[in-house]
C-alpha positions as CSV (number, residue, x, y, z in Angstrom):
1,M,108.7,89.7,100.0
2,M,105.6,91.4,101.4
3,R,103.2,89.1,103.3
4,I,101.3,89.3,106.6
5,A,103.1,86.8,108.8
6,D,101.1,87.3,111.9
7,H,97.5,88.1,111.2
8,P,95.4,89.6,114.1
9,I,92.6,87.1,113.6
10,L,94.2,84.1,111.7
11,G,97.3,84.1,113.8
12,K,100.8,83.1,112.6
13,Q,100.9,82.0,109.0
14,R,103.1,78.9,108.6
15,K,103.1,77.5,105.1
16,R,105.7,75.6,103.1
17,E,107.7,77.7,100.6
18,V,107.8,76.6,97.0
19,T,109.5,78.0,94.0
20,I,107.8,79.4,90.9
21,T,109.2,80.9,87.8
22,F,107.6,84.0,86.2
23,N,109.0,85.4,82.9
24,G,112.2,83.5,83.4
25,T,112.9,84.6,87.0
26,S,112.5,82.3,90.1
27,Y,110.4,83.5,93.0
28,T,109.4,82.1,96.4
29,A,105.7,81.4,96.9
30,L,103.7,79.9,99.7
31,E,102.0,76.6,99.2
32,G,98.2,77.1,98.7
33,E,98.3,80.7,97.7
34,S,97.1,82.0,94.3
35,I,99.6,82.9,91.5
36,A,98.4,86.5,91.9
37,A,99.0,86.6,95.6
38,A,102.5,85.1,95.1
39,L,103.4,87.6,92.4
40,L,102.0,90.5,94.4
41,A,104.1,89.4,97.4
42,N,107.1,89.5,95.2
43,N,106.3,93.1,94.1
44,I,105.1,92.0,90.6
45,R,102.1,94.0,89.5
46,T,102.0,93.6,85.7
47,L,100.6,90.2,84.7
48,R,99.9,90.6,81.0
49,Y,99.5,93.2,78.3
50,S,96.3,94.0,76.5
51,E,95.8,92.6,73.0
52,I,95.1,95.9,71.2
53,A,96.7,98.8,73.1
54,K,99.5,96.6,74.5
55,S,99.0,98.4,77.9
56,P,100.0,96.6,81.1
57,R,97.2,94.8,82.9
58,A,97.1,93.6,86.5
59,L,95.0,92.0,89.1
60,Y,91.6,93.7,89.1
61,C,88.7,91.8,90.7
62,G,90.6,89.0,92.5
63,I,87.8,86.5,92.3
64,G,87.9,85.2,88.7
65,H,85.2,87.3,87.0
66,C,87.1,89.9,85.0
67,F,89.9,87.8,83.3
68,E,92.4,90.7,83.6
69,C,95.0,88.5,85.3
70,R,95.4,85.9,82.5
71,V,98.8,84.3,82.4
72,T,100.3,81.2,80.7
73,V,101.0,78.4,83.2
74,D,103.2,75.5,82.2
75,G,102.3,76.2,78.5
76,V,98.6,76.5,79.0
77,R,97.4,80.0,78.0
78,S,94.8,82.2,79.7
79,K,94.8,80.8,83.2
80,R,93.4,83.2,85.7
81,A,96.2,84.1,88.2
82,C,93.7,85.1,91.0
83,I,92.1,81.6,91.2
84,T,95.0,79.3,90.2
85,T,97.0,77.9,93.1
86,V,100.8,77.8,92.9
87,K,102.6,74.5,92.7
88,D,106.3,73.9,93.2
89,G,108.2,74.3,90.0
90,M,105.4,76.0,88.1
91,F,106.4,78.0,85.0
92,I,104.3,81.2,84.5
93,S,104.6,83.8,81.8
94,S,102.7,87.0,81.0
95,Q,100.6,87.2,77.9
96,G,100.7,90.0,75.3
97,V,103.8,92.0,74.4
98,D,106.6,89.6,73.3
99,S,104.7,86.5,74.3
100,P,103.8,83.6,72.0
């Protein structure tokens, strides 16, 4: 898992670990971080596939404006991964190719 554990300005980062599931695989996330940050820390870059070309899409703006990071969260489609906070036991899936 890739994270900054000791930030030069923010100091040591101590947050509770939670478990999320993305496309059927369990991953560790830190309480309070966004879905996008948790997936990036677990080396996951593709969040969904475009509707027409079926090309992989990833985090782009990181602030909720572009909608490129849409995922399905606990059965609710089109949640923006960059502004949605992880919760313990959350089920997340990519949208597009082979998704409902």
